[in-house]
C-alpha positions in Angstrom: 0.0 0.0 0.0 1.3 3.4 -0.9 1.8 5.9 1.9 1.6 9.7 1.8 2.7 12.3 4.3 0.4 15.4 4.5 1.8 18.6 6.1 -0.9 21.2 6.6 -1.3 24.6 8.3 -3.7 27.5 8.4 -3.7 31.1 9.7 -5.8 34.2 10.1 -4.7 37.8 10.4 -7.0 39.2 12.9 -8.5 35.9 14.1 -11.1 36.1 12.7 -9.6 37.9 9.8 -8.2 37.4 6.3 -7.2 33.7 6.3 -5.7 31.0 4.3 -4.3 27.5 4.4 -1.4 25.7 2.9 -0.6 22.0 2.6 2.0 19.6 1.1 1.7 16.0 0.1 4.9 13.9 0.1 5.7 10.4 -0.9 6.5 8.7 2.4 9.0 6.3 0.8 11.0 8.7 -1.2 10.3 12.1 0.5 9.4 13.5 -2.9 7.0 16.5 -2.9 4.0 15.5 -5.0 1.6 18.4 -4.5 1.6 21.8 -2.9 -1.6 23.7 -2.5 -2.8 26.9 -0.9 -6.0 28.9 -0.8 -7.2 32.2 0.4 -10.4 31.7 2.5 -11.7 35.2 3.2 -12.5 36.1 6.8 -12.4 33.0 9.2 -10.6 32.0 12.4 -7.2 30.3 12.7 -8.8 27.0 13.7 -11.1 26.9 10.8 -8.2 27.7 8.5 -6.2 24.8 10.0 -9.0 22.4 9.5 -9.5 23.6 5.9 -5.7 23.0 5.3 -6.1 19.4 6.7 -9.1 18.8 4.5 -7.3 20.1 1.3 -4.3 17.9 2.1 -6.4 14.8 2.5 -8.3 15.4 -0.7 -5.1 16.0 -2.6 -3.7 12.7 -1.3 -6.9 10.9 -2.2 -6.7 12.3 -5.7 -3.3 10.8 -6.1 -4.2 7.3 -4.8 -7.5 6.6 -2.9 -6.2 3.3 -1.7 -3.2 4.8 0.1 -2.6 5.4 3.8 -1.8 8.9 5.1 0.2 10.2 7.9 -0.7 13.8 8.8 1.8 16.2 10.4 0.5 19.5 11.8 1.7 22.0 14.4 -1.9 22.5 15.6 -2.3 20.5 18.8 -6.0 21.2 18.7 -6.6 19.6 15.3 -4.2 16.7 15.9 -5.8 15.8 19.2 -9.4 16.2 18.0 -8.9 14.2 14.8 -7.1 11.5 16.8 -10.2 11.2 19.0 -8.5 12.3 22.2 -10.2 15.7 22.5 -13.8 16.6 22.0 -14.8 18.9 19.2 -17.2 21.5 20.6 -16.9 24.5 18.3 -19.8 24.5 15.8 -17.6 25.8 13.0 -15.1 23.0 13.3 -17.4 20.0 13.8 -18.6 19.8 10.1 -15.0 20.2 8.8 -13.7 17.5 11.1 -16.5 15.1 10.0 -15.7 15.9 6.4 -12.0 15.3 6.9 -12.8 12.0 8.6 -14.7 10.8 5.5 -12.0 11.4 2.9 -10.3 8.1 3.7 -11.7 5.0 5.5 -11.2 4.9 9.3 -7.8 3.5 10.3 -6.0 4.7 7.1 -5.1 8.1 8.5 -2.8 8.8 11.5 -1.9 12.1 13.1 1.2 13.6 14.6 1.8 16.9 16.3 5.1 18.6 15.2 6.7 21.9 16.4 6.0 24.9 14.1 9.6 25.0 12.9 9.1 21.5 11.4 6.0 22.7 9.5 7.6 25.6 7.7 6.6 24.6 4.2 2.9 24.5 5.0 3.2 27.6 7.1 4.8 29.4 4.2 2.1 28.4 1.8 -0.6 29.5 4.2 1.1 32.9 4.4 1.3 33.0 0.6 -2.4 32.4 0.5 -3.1 35.2 2.9 -0.7 37.5 1.0 -2.4 36.7 -2.3 -5.9 37.6 -1.0 -7.3 35.5 -3.9 -10.2 33.0 -3.5 -8.9 30.6 -6.1 -6.5 27.9 -5.1 -3.1 27.5 -6.7 -1.6 24.0 -7.2 1.9 23.2 -8.2 3.8 20.1 -9.1 7.3 21.2 -7.8 10.7 19.7 -8.2 13.1 19.8 -5.2 15.2 22.4 -6.9 12.2 24.6 -7.6 11.0 24.2 -4.0 14.4 25.3 -2.7 14.3 28.3 -5.0 10.8 29.2 -3.8 11.9 29.0 -0.1 14.9 31.2 -0.8 12.7 33.8 -2.7 10.2 33.8 0.2 13.0 34.5 2.7 14.4 37.2 0.6 11.0 38.9 0.2 10.5 38.7 4.0 13.9 40.3 4.5 13.0 43.2 2.2 9.6 43.7 4.0 11.4 43.8 7.3 14.0 46.3 6.1 11.3 48.5 4.7 9.4 48.4 8.0 12.4 49.5 9.9 13.3 52.3 7.4 9.9 53.7 6.8 8.9 56.8 8.9 5.5 57.1 10.4 3.1 54.3 9.8 4.7 51.0 9.0 3.8 49.1 5.8 0.5 47.2 6.2 1.8 43.7 5.4 4.1 42.6 8.3 2.6 39.2 8.6 0.2 37.9 11.3 1.2 39.3 14.8 1.7 37.3 17.9 -1.5 38.1 19.8 -1.7 37.7 23.6 -5.2 37.4 25.1 -4.7 38.3 28.7 -7.1 36.7 31.1 -7.0 37.6 34.8 -7.9 34.7 37.1 -11.3 34.5 38.7 -12.0 35.7 42.2 -10.5 34.1 45.3 -11.7 34.7 48.9 -9.2 37.6 49.0 -10.4 39.4 45.9 -13.6 41.0 47.1 -11.8 42.3 50.2 -9.1 43.9 47.9 -6.3 42.3 49.8 -2.7 42.1 48.4 -2.4 38.6 47.0 0.9 38.0 45.2 3.3 35.2 44.7 4.6 35.3 48.3 1.3 34.7 50.1 -1.0 31.8 50.8 -1.7 30.9 47.1 -5.5 30.8 47.5 -7.8 28.8 45.3 -10.8 30.2 43.3 -13.9 30.8 45.3 -17.3 29.5 44.0 -17.8 32.9 42.3 -14.3 32.6 40.8 -15.1 29.2 39.4 -18.2 30.5 37.8 -16.3 33.5 36.3 -13.8 31.1 34.9 -16.5 29.1 33.2 -18.0 32.2 31.7 -14.6 33.3 30.4 -14.2 29.9 28.9 -17.5 30.1 27.1 -16.7 33.5 25.7 -13.4 32.4 24.4 -14.8 29.3 22.9 -17.4 31.4 21.0 -14.7 33.5 19.5 -12.8 30.4 18.4 -9.4 32.2 18.2 -7.2 30.7 20.9 -4.5 28.3 19.7 -2.4 27.9 22.9 -2.9 28.4 26.6 -0.2 29.4 29.1 -0.7 30.1 32.8 1.1 31.4 35.8 2.1 28.6 38.2 -0.2 29.8 41.0 -3.3 27.8 41.9 -5.9 30.4 41.0 -4.5 30.9 37.5 -4.1 27.2 36.8 -7.7 26.6 37.9 -8.9 29.4 35.6 -6.8 28.1 32.7 -8.1 24.5 33.3 -11.7 25.7 32.9 -10.8 27.3 29.5 -8.7 24.3 28.4 -11.5 21.9 29.1 -13.9 24.0 27.0 -11.4 24.5 24.1 -9.7 21.1 24.2 -6.2 22.7 24.5 -3.5 21.7 26.9 -2.2 24.2 29.5 1.5 25.1 29.6 2.7 26.6 32.9 4.9 29.7 32.4 6.8 30.9 35.5 7.4 34.3 34.0 3.6 35.1 34.3 3.6 34.8 38.1 2.2 37.7 40.2 4.5 40.2 42.0 5.7 39.2 45.5 4.2 41.8 47.9 6.4 40.7 50.8 5.0 41.5 54.3 1.9 43.1 52.7 0.5 39.7 51.5 -3.0 39.2 52.8 -3.4 42.8 54.0 -5.8 45.5 52.6 -4.4 48.8 51.3 -5.7 50.5 54.5 -3.9 48.0 56.7 -0.7 48.5 54.9 -1.0 52.3 55.2 -1.6 51.9 58.9 1.3 49.6 59.6 3.9 50.6 57.0 3.1 54.2 56.0 6.6 55.3 54.9 7.2 52.1 52.9 3.9 52.4 51.2 4.4 56.1 50.2 7.8 55.2 48.8 6.4 52.3 46.9 3.7 54.5 45.4 6.2 57.0 44.1 9.2 54.9 43.1 9.0 51.9 40.8 12.3 50.6 42.2 10.9 50.4 45.7 10.1 47.0 47.2 7.2 46.2 49.5 8.1 45.8 53.1 10.0 42.7 53.8 11.8 42.4 50.5 9.0 41.8 48.0 9.3 42.5 44.2 9.4 46.0 42.9 7.4 47.1 39.9 10.7 47.7 38.1 11.7 44.1 38.7 8.3 42.9 37.6 8.6 44.9 34.4 12.0 43.4 33.6 10.6 39.9 34.2 7.5 40.5 32.1 9.5 42.1 29.2 11.8 39.0 29.1 8.8 36.7 29.2 7.0 38.8 26.4 10.1 38.6 24.2 10.4 34.9 24.6 6.8 34.2 23.9 6.6 36.6 20.9 9.4 34.6 19.3 7.9 31.3 20.2 4.3 32.1 19.0 4.8 34.5 16.1 1.6 34.6 14.1 -0.4 32.8 16.8 -3.1 33.7 19.2 -2.1 32.7 22.8 -4.2 32.9 26.0 -2.1 34.0 28.9 -3.9 33.4 32.2 -2.2 35.6 34.8 -2.6 38.3 37.4 -3.3 42.0 37.8 0.3 43.3 37.8 1.6 41.2 34.9 -1.4 42.2 32.7 -1.1 45.9 33.6 2.6 45.6 32.8 2.1 44.0 29.4 -0.3 46.9 28.6 2.0 49.6 30.0 5.0 48.3 28.1 2.9 48.1 24.9 1.8 51.7 25.2 5.2 53.0 26.3 3.5 54.5 29.4 5.3 55.5 32.6 5.3 53.2 35.7 2.6 55.3 37.5 0.1 54.3 34.8 -0.2 51.0 36.7 -2.3 52.8 39.3 -4.6 54.2 36.6 -5.9 51.0 35.1 -8.9 49.0 36.3 -8.6 45.3 35.9 -11.4 43.1 37.2 -11.4 39.5 38.1 -11.8 37.2 35.0 -11.5 40.2 32.7 -10.0 39.9 29.2 -7.4 42.2 27.6 -5.4 41.8 24.4 -2.1 43.0 22.9 -0.8 42.2 19.4 3.0 42.2 18.7 4.2 42.7 15.1 7.4 41.8 13.3 8.7 45.3 13.3 8.7 45.4 17.2 5.6 47.5 17.5 2.6 46.5 19.7 -1.1 47.3 19.6 -3.4 47.2 22.6 -6.6 45.8 21.3 -8.7 45.3 24.4 -8.6 46.2 28.1 -10.7 44.9 31.0 -13.5 43.4 29.0 -16.0 41.9 31.4 -19.0 41.6 29.1 -19.0 37.8 29.4 -19.6 38.1 33.2 -22.8 40.1 32.8 -26.2 38.3 33.2 
């Protein structure tokens, strides 16, 4: 029996936004590239584009040999796990696509493997070509290895030119810089300390979500599922963020990765106290902390300046790792405000001028030229009756 390898990917600039997919069919025995195909899809979500890429790859393999077996390689954990039957498919836009993909070949003739994004560069490049083209008609090629290498080189050269132009251009940057890394920032749900407005950082008791907080997490999960944009979930290591992230992960069928850099500030001796209690017990330390971002809370906690350094390093690491992806970061008040402050280039005192409710959603997009765009701040519409 002949065996094919299908590599597929999809993307959306805006999520939902202008989207496209790309896929490659290879001969498993020889490694020869048999088909490359890409298509512009109009305005859809990332996940829908990924499923459309899978479907196109399976159909292309079926056209070559309907009796073959197929091994699918994708960097979408969601699609791989759902099509392998390990995760439920809950989103209404993806269910019919998954059913259709499952009917191309008989059950048992298709296997799925998740691969890191850097191993799926060809399909990713084709998906970006589709989005660049903005055309609804698909383009199919029968490439030779030499032609394929030449195309990869040309695509890299074009990307280098676009990047150089973006750096050199004054004022507004060129419109086409590729899909940004978009961080959707979810503050955890309430804990017993939240309604009392007590300092609750990384040096305290690590409280769990309250009943209200668990309900808030479920509502946030429902809202995020209805948008259909999240591709990865990262969470602070504290209990309340991991519990909130777990509620979203269960709804979306995506695994949670713990990211230590997203942890809340350590408030030292102020942990568990209200603002009024801190003012009464440590008035001089509090006044210094409010006026100097280098000042630490009483007892050697973490200053806002130290938090900003940590969040900036975490941001840079995640932007590089998730370029072109939409990632949910489940974290805390200070990290979220710091992401926003840094994106705006605002001074440290702006941290005291932002409202950030429990289980609220904010969003920042990061582009290839180094610029950032704040797209959402403190959205709590999903918590309203």
